[in-house]
C-alpha positions in Angstrom: -127.9 193.5 -104.4 -124.9 194.9 -106.2 -123.3 193.0 -109.0 -120.1 192.7 -107.0 -122.0 191.5 -103.9 -123.8 188.9 -106.0 -120.5 187.5 -107.1 -118.8 187.8 -103.7 -121.7 186.7 -101.5 -123.4 184.2 -103.7 -120.1 183.6 -105.3 -121.7 180.9 -107.3 -119.2 180.5 -109.9 -120.1 177.7 -111.9 -119.8 174.2 -113.0 -117.9 171.5 -111.0 -117.6 168.0 -109.8 -117.9 165.9 -106.8 -114.7 164.4 -105.3 -116.7 161.4 -104.4 -117.8 160.9 -108.0 -114.3 161.1 -109.4 -113.1 158.1 -107.5 -109.6 159.5 -107.3 -109.1 159.4 -111.1 -106.9 162.1 -112.5 -108.9 164.8 -114.4 -108.3 165.6 -118.1 -105.7 168.4 -118.7 -106.8 171.9 -119.7 -110.5 171.5 -119.4 -112.3 174.8 -119.6 -116.0 176.0 -119.4 -117.4 179.5 -119.6 -120.8 180.6 -118.1 -122.9 183.8 -118.5 -124.0 185.2 -115.1 -127.4 187.0 -115.1 -129.4 188.6 -112.3 -133.1 188.7 -112.8 -132.5 188.0 -116.5 -130.0 190.9 -116.9 -126.6 189.6 -118.1 -123.9 191.1 -115.9 -120.8 188.9 -116.3 -119.0 185.8 -117.4 -117.3 183.2 -115.3 -114.6 180.9 -116.8 -113.5 177.7 -115.0 -110.3 175.9 -116.0 -108.9 172.6 -114.6 -105.4 171.5 -115.4 -103.1 169.0 -113.6 -103.0 170.0 -110.0 -104.6 173.4 -110.5 -108.1 175.0 -110.7 -108.7 178.5 -111.9 -111.8 180.6 -111.4 -112.0 183.8 -113.5 -114.8 186.4 -113.5 -115.4 189.3 -115.9 -118.4 191.2 -114.6 -120.2 194.5 -114.9 -119.0 197.1 -112.3 -120.7 200.4 -111.8 -118.6 203.4 -110.8 -118.9 207.1 -111.2 -122.3 206.8 -112.9 -120.9 204.6 -115.7 -120.8 201.0 -116.6 -117.4 199.4 -116.5 -115.7 196.1 -116.1 -114.0 194.3 -113.2 -111.9 191.2 -113.6 -110.9 188.8 -110.8 -109.0 185.6 -110.9 -108.2 182.9 -108.3 -106.0 179.9 -108.9 -105.7 177.1 -106.3 -103.8 173.9 -106.1 -106.0 170.8 -106.0 -105.4 167.1 -105.7 -106.7 164.4 -108.1 -110.0 164.3 -106.2 -110.5 168.0 -106.6 -109.7 169.0 -103.0 -107.6 171.9 -101.9 -104.0 170.6 -101.4 -103.7 169.0 -98.0 -107.2 169.8 -96.9 -110.7 168.1 -97.1 -112.1 171.3 -98.6 -113.4 171.6 -102.2 -113.6 174.8 -104.3 -117.2 175.6 -104.7 -117.3 175.9 -108.5 -115.2 172.8 -109.0 -117.6 170.8 -106.7 -120.6 171.9 -108.8 -119.0 171.8 -112.2 -117.8 168.3 -112.8 -120.6 166.4 -111.2 -123.3 166.0 -110.5 -122.2 166.0 -106.9 -123.2 163.0 -104.7 -126.0 163.4 -102.1 -124.7 164.6 -98.8 -122.4 167.4 -97.6 -118.9 168.5 -98.1 -116.9 171.5 -96.8 -116.6 174.0 -99.7 -114.9 177.3 -100.3 -116.2 180.2 -102.3 -113.4 181.1 -104.7 -113.6 184.9 -104.5 -114.6 185.5 -100.9 -112.7 182.6 -99.3 -115.7 181.7 -97.1 -115.9 178.1 -96.1 -118.7 176.0 -94.9 -121.2 173.2 -95.7 -122.2 172.5 -99.4 -124.9 169.9 -99.5 -126.9 168.0 -102.1 -130.3 167.3 -100.7 -132.4 166.0 -103.6 -133.6 166.8 -107.1 -134.7 164.7 -110.1 -132.3 164.1 -112.9 -131.0 166.1 -114.7 -131.5 168.6 -111.9 -129.7 168.5 -108.5 -130.9 170.6 -105.5 -129.1 171.6 -102.4 -127.6 174.4 -100.4 -124.4 176.4 -100.6 -123.5 177.8 -97.2 -127.3 177.6 -96.4 -128.5 179.3 -99.7 -130.7 177.0 -101.8 -129.5 176.2 -105.3 -130.6 174.1 -108.3 -128.1 172.8 -110.9 -128.8 171.0 -114.2 -126.3 168.6 -115.8 -125.8 167.4 -119.4 -125.4 163.8 -120.5 -121.7 164.1 -119.9 -122.1 165.0 -116.3 -121.2 168.7 -116.7 -123.2 171.5 -115.2 -124.9 173.6 -117.8 -127.3 175.7 -115.6 -127.0 176.9 -112.0 -129.8 178.9 -110.2 -129.3 180.5 -106.8 -131.9 183.1 -105.7 -132.3 185.6 -108.5 -129.0 184.6 -110.1 -128.5 182.2 -113.0 -125.4 180.9 -114.6 -125.8 179.5 -118.1 -123.1 177.6 -120.0 -121.7 178.9 -123.3 -120.8 176.3 -125.9 -117.1 175.6 -126.4 -115.5 177.9 -128.9 -118.7 180.0 -129.1 -118.1 183.7 -129.9 -119.7 185.6 -127.1 -119.5 189.2 -126.1 -118.9 189.8 -122.4 -121.9 191.5 -120.8 -119.9 194.6 -119.8 -119.3 195.3 -123.5 -123.1 195.1 -124.2 -123.6 198.0 -121.7 -120.5 200.1 -122.5 -120.4 199.6 -126.3 -123.9 198.6 -127.2 -125.0 197.0 -130.5 -124.6 198.6 -133.9 -127.8 199.9 -135.5 -128.3 199.4 -139.3 -130.1 202.3 -141.0 -130.7 206.0 -140.3 -134.4 206.4 -139.7 -137.5 204.3 -139.0 -138.7 201.9 -136.3 -136.3 199.6 -134.6 -136.4 195.9 -135.1 -134.4 192.7 -134.6 -133.4 190.4 -137.5 -134.4 187.7 -137.0 -137.3 189.0 -134.9 -138.1 188.1 -131.3 -141.8 188.0 -130.6 -142.8 189.9 -127.5 -146.3 189.5 -126.0 -148.5 192.5 -125.5 -149.1 191.8 -121.9 -148.5 189.3 -119.0 -151.2 187.3 -117.3 -152.6 189.0 -114.3 -151.7 192.6 -115.3 -154.1 195.1 -113.5 -156.0 197.6 -115.6 -155.1 201.1 -114.6 -155.8 204.6 -115.8 -153.4 206.6 -117.9 -153.4 209.5 -115.4 -152.5 207.3 -112.4 -149.8 205.5 -114.3 -148.2 208.7 -115.6 -148.4 210.3 -112.1 -146.5 207.3 -110.6 -143.8 207.5 -113.4 -143.2 211.2 -112.5 -143.1 210.3 -108.8 -140.5 207.6 -109.4 -138.5 209.9 -111.7 -138.3 212.5 -109.0 -137.4 210.0 -106.3 -133.9 209.4 -107.8 -131.7 212.5 -107.2 -128.8 210.7 -108.8 -129.5 209.0 -112.2 -127.0 206.5 -113.4 -125.9 203.0 -112.7 -125.8 202.2 -109.0 -126.7 199.7 -106.3 -130.4 200.4 -106.6 -130.3 198.7 -110.0 -129.6 195.4 -108.2 -132.2 195.9 -105.4 -135.4 193.9 -105.5 -137.5 197.1 -105.5 -135.0 199.7 -106.8 -134.4 201.0 -103.3 -131.7 203.7 -103.0 -131.0 207.2 -104.1 -128.8 206.5 -107.2 -130.0 204.2 -109.9 -130.3 203.7 -113.6 -133.1 202.4 -115.8 -133.5 199.1 -114.0 -133.8 200.8 -110.6 -136.5 203.1 -111.9 -138.5 200.3 -113.5 -138.3 198.1 -110.4 -139.3 200.9 -108.1 -142.3 201.7 -110.4 -143.4 198.1 -110.2 -142.9 198.0 -106.4 -144.9 201.1 -105.8 -147.6 200.0 -108.2 -147.8 196.7 -106.2 -148.4 198.8 -103.1 -151.5 200.1 -104.8 -152.6 196.6 -105.8 -151.5 197.0 -109.4 -149.4 194.5 -111.4 -147.4 195.9 -114.2 -144.8 194.3 -116.5 -141.1 195.0 -116.8 -139.8 195.5 -120.3 -136.3 194.4 -121.1 -135.2 196.1 -124.3 -132.8 198.3 -126.2 -132.6 202.1 -126.3 -131.2 204.2 -129.1 -130.5 207.9 -128.5 -129.2 210.4 -131.0 -127.7 207.9 -133.4 -125.7 206.1 -130.8 -125.6 202.2 -130.6 -128.5 200.3 -129.1 -127.9 199.7 -125.4 -129.7 197.6 -122.8 -132.6 199.5 -121.1 -135.6 198.8 -119.0 -139.0 200.4 -118.7 -142.6 199.4 -117.8 -145.8 198.4 -119.5 -149.2 199.1 -118.0 -152.5 197.5 -118.8 -155.2 200.2 -119.4 -158.8 200.3 -118.3 -160.9 199.8 -121.4 -158.2 197.8 -123.2 -154.7 198.4 -124.6 -151.4 199.1 -122.9 -149.2 202.1 -122.1 -145.4 202.0 -122.0 -143.7 204.4 -119.7 -140.0 205.2 -119.2 -139.7 206.5 -115.6 -135.9 207.0 -116.0 -136.2 209.9 -118.5 -140.0 210.5 -118.8 -139.5 210.5 -122.5 -142.1 208.9 -124.7 -141.6 205.3 -125.5 -141.4 205.3 -129.3 -140.7 202.6 -131.9 -137.7 204.5 -133.2 -136.0 204.8 -129.8 -137.2 201.8 -127.7 -137.0 198.2 -128.8 -138.6 195.6 -126.6 -136.7 192.3 -126.2 -138.7 190.6 -123.5 -141.7 191.2 -121.2 -141.3 189.9 -117.6 -142.8 189.9 -114.2 -140.9 192.5 -112.2 -140.4 189.8 -109.5 -138.7 186.6 -110.3 -135.8 185.2 -112.3 -136.9 186.5 -115.8 -135.6 183.4 -117.5 -137.1 184.3 -120.9 -135.3 187.6 -120.8 -132.1 186.0 -119.8 -132.2 183.6 -122.7 -132.9 186.4 -125.1 -130.1 188.6 -123.8 -127.8 185.6 -124.3 -128.8 185.3 -127.9 -127.9 189.0 -128.4 -124.5 188.4 -126.8 -124.0 185.5 -129.2 -124.7 187.9 -132.2 -127.7 185.9 -133.2 -129.7 189.1 -134.0 -129.0 192.4 -135.7 -130.6 195.7 -134.8 -132.1 197.5 -137.9 -134.4 200.4 -138.7 -137.4 199.7 -140.8 -139.0 202.6 -142.8 
């Protein structure tokens, strides 16, 4: 799934309130909340929701791939709403607003995706506090709410929206890909300060031989005639002809699964020729006889301590929640990238 498609089709903006819960009371003026949007743990955008008297604004700033490069796309939609949070003159609620200032009451309403304009049933079907469960146009979701009744986490499929604290300095994910993180020092192994502990392996990894693993890496590398950011990076198995590091790692994992082998996906940072540290993905394989082997099917370069810095180890299938939390800490500037001699 492309980043744009994730935002347009899932369109799950972010954090809203149920008209039924508001009881017709007029909302506070100028309320604003910002969320980080991640897909399988990879941060790809931010969404900002603003509610003022009679108006609701949904603004996205997300990663956009074009011409083999990472860039940014901004979109903004403002709609008129009444005191109960409904579109002016209609019994329809903006999707993000319905979710945000909640939790929504059990039952269904007619909601509209802000960016796509699609309308249809938005339902709360259950959940145990602080979580609410339901469907958005038929797609299952889970949302968590804080003590003040504001949504702080939204999960839909492989997508996750996580709230950023008010006033928090936060780099937008497109900047992380385009500009990277500065690296302190000239030579030596890469490290984070303060450190993030990354396990050596995941439970259930299948022991494999070095030869078989390297042969698959070469096969995956050759399977991508176009190397650079593309739709394959947002496919569950890296399917497609053009793709960057995530596509290569996902396809390696998918083809390994076809052989009955489970490998781990490494979320990390890559430093090349003195440039900044940028997000990268590669794989880790458990070896017969013990130990592990890390492979970078994108470049086939050796995975070395002075070029590759692991941030998290995840199953190639699933939401990668730990990776998402760690990427968020990097966006917040919690860690520095340094070289240790």
